[in-house]
N, C-alpha and C positions, 0 to 999 in steps of 0.2 A: 504494500500500500504506500502511496506517496506521503511519506512522513513530512516533507516540506510544507504540506498543507497545514500542519499544526505548529509551525515555528512561532515561538513567542505567543502561544495561544492561551497558556494557563497563567493568569496573573496570581501572584502569591498573596493570598488574603489570610495567612495563618493566624493572625491575631484576632480575627473576627469570628463570631459564632458560626457553626457550633464548635470549631476547633479551639478558639480562645488560648492560643499558645502565648506564653510570656514573651514580652517584646524582645528581650535580650536573646533568648533562645531562637526566636523566629528570625531575627536579623542574622545571627550566626549560621543558622541552617540555610538561609537564602544565599549567603555568601559562599558557603561550602558547596552548595549545589551547583554553583557556577563553575566548579572544577570537575564536574561529572559529565557523563555523556548526555544527560538530560538538559544541560544548560541552554541549548538552542531552542528548547520547547517552552521554557519558562519566561514569562513576561516580568514586569517590574514588581517590586515589593509594595503592596498597598498599605498606606499608613495615613491616619488623620493628621492634620497639620499640627495639632497640639502635642503629638508624640514624635514629631519629626526630628527635633533637636536631640531627643533622647536616643532615637534610632541612629542618628548620625554618630553619636558618641559610642554606641555599641559597635558600630562598624569600624571604628578606629581609623586606620589609614586606607582601608579597603574601599573601593568604589561601591556605592550602593545605588542601584537603579530604582527609582521610586515613582509611584503614582500617588498623588496626595489628594485626600478628601478634604474639602473645605467649603465654607460659605464664601460668597463673593467678597464680603467685607474683610475676609482674612487674606486676601491676595497680597497685600503689602507685606504682611508678616511672612508669607511664603517667600517672597522675593528677598527679604532680609536674611532669612535662614539659608536660602540657596546660595546667596552671595558670601555668607560667612563660612559655610561648609562646602568647600569646592569639590570634595569627593562625592557629594550627592549628585547623581545624574537625574535631572527632572524630566522624566519621559512623558508624564501626563498629569493633568489635574482632573478630579472628578467633583463637579460642582453640585452642592446641595442647595436648592433654592428655597427661600421662604415665600410662602404663597405662590404666586406664579411669576415672580420677579425676573422674567426672561430678559428684560432690558439690561440687567446687571451683567449678563454674559458678555456683552460688547465691551464693557469697561474692563473686565478681566482679560479679554483678548488683547486689549491695548497694553496691558502690563506684562502679559506672557505671550508675546507675539510668536515665538518659535516653539511653543509647547502645545502638545495635543490636549484638547479640552473635550471632556464628555460631560453632558448635563443630565443629571438624573431627573426623570419626569415620571409621574404616575400615569397610568393609562388614560385618565380623564384629561390630561394635558397634552397627550400625543395627538396632535391635529396636523393637518397639512400646513396650515399657516405657521404654527409653532416650529415645525420641522424645517420649513423654508427659512425661517429666521436663523435656526441653528446652522443650516447650510451656508447662509450668507455670511455668518460670522466664522465659518471654518470650524465649527464645533460638531461633535458627534453626540449620539444619544446613549445614555446609560439607562437600562431598564431592569427592573427587579423581577426575578422569575421564581421566587420562593421566600422562605424565611421560617421563623420559629412558630408562626401561627398560620392556620389554614387560609385565612383571608389574604395573606400575602402572596399566595399563588394565583396567578391569572389562569383562566380557563384556556384550554388549547386554542379555542377560537379567538379569544382576546389576544393571546400571544401572537397568533398568525396575523391578526389585524394590525397590530403594532409593527411587526416586522415587514409586512407588505407595504405599509405606508412609508416606513423608513427607506425601503428599497426604491419605491416610486419617486421619492424626493431626493434620492442620492445621498442620504445621510448615513454614515457608518455608525455602527452601534457596538457596545459591549454589554454583556449581561452580568448579573450578580445574584447570588443566593440560590441555594437549592440544587445546583448543578454539580452533583458528586460523581455520577456514573455516565458512561458513554451512552447507554441505552436507558430508556425510561424504566422506572421501578417504583414499587410501593414500599415505603419505609415500614419495617416491621414494628418499630416502637410507637411511632406516631400515627401510622395509617395514612400519612400524606402520600399522594401520588406525585412523584418528582419527574420533571422533564429530563430526558437524556440529552446531553450536549451534542452528541452525534446525530440524534434525531432532529435537533434544531438545525444543525448544519445542513442536513438533507432537505429539510423544509425550505431553508433559505435557497438552496440550490434549485429546488423545484420552482420557487417564485421567480428567481432571477432568470430562469430559462423560459419564462412565459406561462408557467403552470398556474392554475386557478387556486383559489383559497381552499376549496374542498380537497384538492390533491395534496396541498401542503399540510392540512390538518391530518389527513390519512397517514402520511409518512411520519408526522410528529407523534402519532399514537401507535406507530408500528412496533412490534416486538421482533420483527424479522431482521436480525443483525446483518445478514448477508445482503439483503435488499438495501438497507440503509447505507452500508459501506459502499455498495455499488453506485448509489446515487451521489454520495459525497466524493468518491474517487473519480467520478466521470468528468467533473469540471471543477477547477480550482477557483472559479469566479466568486464562490460564496464567501471566501475570505475577504474580498473587497468590501463586503458589507459587515460580516460577522467578524470583528477584529479580535476579540478575546472574551474571556469570562473570569471572574474572580472565584477562586476556590481556596478553602481553608486547608486543603490537603493537596499537594502535588502528586503524591504517591497513588492515592485512590483512583483518580481519573485515568492515570497511566496504566494502572493494573487492569482496569476494566477494558481499556483499549487492547491490552495484551490478551485478555481472556477471549475476546471475539476475533482476534487475529488481525487487528488493524496495524499494530506495531509488533515487531519481533523482540521478545523479551531480552535475548542475549545482546541485542544491539544497544540497549539502554540500561543504565543502572537506576532502575526505578525506585530503589530504596534510598538513593542518594539525596 
């Protein structure tokens, strides 16, 4: 399978639920993973701005590639920290808005001109007009696909509606929460039905190739791993839209890819 399709696909969200790794350990693990065969697959370390200086200290002299979660009002603080700690590599920011303050995104873009920006929006604010604004500002969409409560999970149709609109407007997106396994599954403890990140990739591929919503929902809900892998592997264009997703474990999603044969286990040190 074309492993290059998942280069920098797994953003390291180790300090967030349900993993909740201690910050020092998470930073050290992230840096150590950069010395393993899986380094090419792992994206930046996700950290809220209020913990960024602490993370920088734990990194020591090692470069730490970060994606920073912040409110627009904290952009100046981020710039200050990034200028102070030159070993921080600011790959992206993930904006959390208060109310629908989309106009604040433009101001943040002015302060972080060369940094990728993803704006977290609830489904109620994912509209053609709002996504056109994001595109005009060179920003992407961040969308939540799960969480610790059932109401945080969109329905399959809701998720497809959001992804379809993002594709139509040319807005790249990253996803967060609930995406632990390649194929969809039901959590034995909570009973929650989780999306599979490879199912989502296949659904994006269907939509980008001109498929209709019903076809995308069908592959999103599919348990046929061979079919899903065939769709994902057939066209790499889905990564132009689906840039990455945050995961509190790098090992678990890679293990599930290995289980279905998408990656070759000996090729990667998935325990690293």
